[in-house]
C-alpha positions as CSV (number, residue, x, y, z in Angstrom):
1,M,69.4,-12.0,-62.6
2,S,71.0,-8.1,-60.7
3,K,68.6,-6.8,-57.8
4,S,66.8,-3.4,-58.9
5,N,68.9,-0.9,-56.8
6,T,66.5,1.5,-55.0
7,K,68.9,3.6,-53.2
8,G,69.3,7.0,-54.3
9,M,65.4,6.5,-54.7
10,P,63.6,9.4,-53.4
11,K,61.0,8.1,-50.6
12,I,58.0,10.5,-51.2
13,N,56.1,11.5,-48.1
14,I,52.5,13.8,-48.8
15,Q,52.6,16.9,-46.3
16,N,49.8,19.0,-47.6
17,L,47.3,18.8,-50.2
18,V,46.3,22.2,-52.0
19,V,42.6,22.0,-53.1
20,S,40.3,24.0,-55.0
21,A,36.4,24.3,-54.8
22,D,33.2,26.4,-55.5
23,L,30.1,26.7,-54.0
24,H,28.4,28.3,-56.9
25,A,27.0,30.5,-53.7
26,S,27.7,34.2,-52.3
27,I,28.9,34.1,-49.0
28,D,28.0,36.5,-46.1
29,L,31.6,36.7,-44.9
30,Y,30.6,39.3,-42.6
31,A,28.0,37.3,-40.6
32,L,30.3,34.3,-40.8
33,S,33.3,36.2,-39.3
34,N,31.3,37.1,-36.6
35,N,29.5,34.2,-35.0
36,I,32.4,31.7,-36.2
37,K,35.4,32.1,-33.8
38,F,37.6,30.1,-36.1
39,V,37.0,32.7,-38.6
40,D,39.2,35.8,-39.6
41,Y,38.0,38.5,-42.1
42,E,39.4,41.7,-42.7
43,P,38.9,42.8,-45.9
44,E,40.7,45.6,-45.6
45,Q,44.1,43.0,-45.6
46,F,43.0,40.6,-47.4
47,P,39.3,39.5,-49.8
48,G,39.0,36.6,-48.5
49,A,38.3,34.8,-45.3
50,I,40.5,32.4,-43.1
51,F,39.2,29.4,-41.4
52,R,41.2,27.4,-39.4
53,I,39.9,24.4,-38.7
54,A,41.7,21.7,-36.1
55,E,40.4,18.4,-36.9
56,P,41.2,17.5,-39.3
57,K,44.0,19.8,-39.0
58,S,44.1,22.8,-42.3
59,V,43.2,26.4,-43.4
60,L,40.5,27.3,-45.1
61,I,40.0,30.6,-47.5
62,I,37.1,31.3,-48.7
63,F,35.7,34.4,-50.6
64,K,32.6,36.1,-51.0
65,N,32.1,34.4,-54.5
66,G,31.7,31.0,-53.2
67,K,35.5,30.1,-54.0
68,M,37.6,28.3,-51.7
69,I,41.2,26.9,-51.3
70,C,41.8,24.1,-48.6
71,T,45.2,23.4,-47.6
72,G,46.8,21.2,-44.9
73,A,45.6,18.2,-45.1
74,K,46.9,15.4,-46.2
75,T,45.1,12.9,-47.7
76,E,41.7,12.9,-50.0
77,E,40.0,11.3,-47.3
78,D,40.6,14.5,-44.9
79,I,39.6,16.7,-47.7
80,K,36.3,14.8,-48.2
81,K,36.0,15.7,-44.4
82,I,37.1,19.6,-44.1
83,L,34.7,20.2,-47.5
84,A,31.5,18.8,-46.1
85,Y,31.7,20.3,-42.6
86,V,32.5,23.7,-44.1
87,S,30.0,23.3,-47.0
88,K,27.2,22.5,-43.7
89,V,28.7,25.8,-41.9
90,L,28.8,28.1,-44.9
91,S,25.1,26.8,-46.3
92,K,23.8,28.9,-43.0
93,Y,25.5,32.3,-44.2
94,V,24.9,31.7,-47.7
95,I,23.3,35.2,-49.8
96,K,22.8,34.6,-53.3
97,V,22.7,31.3,-55.5
98,P,23.0,32.2,-58.8
99,S,20.3,30.8,-61.3
């Protein structure tokens, strides 16, 4: 019986997960950026607000229509923590919930 040759097999190491999410609500990005110091919003440059989170280290791009892109997380658990935190923060800046 021969041994399995694992030489040459790539080692897989997840460095970054990218996730999209939808809050199904319109967000006031101006108020968000004025009140949350980790949010940058310059609509002349880019239509989304950039929300930097220190722990777990990640960056979210949040659009007025409530759609978000999260990048930088390394695990599904991190994604869940990030989205729960951001959803709570953003709930104060909802300007319209579609019917």
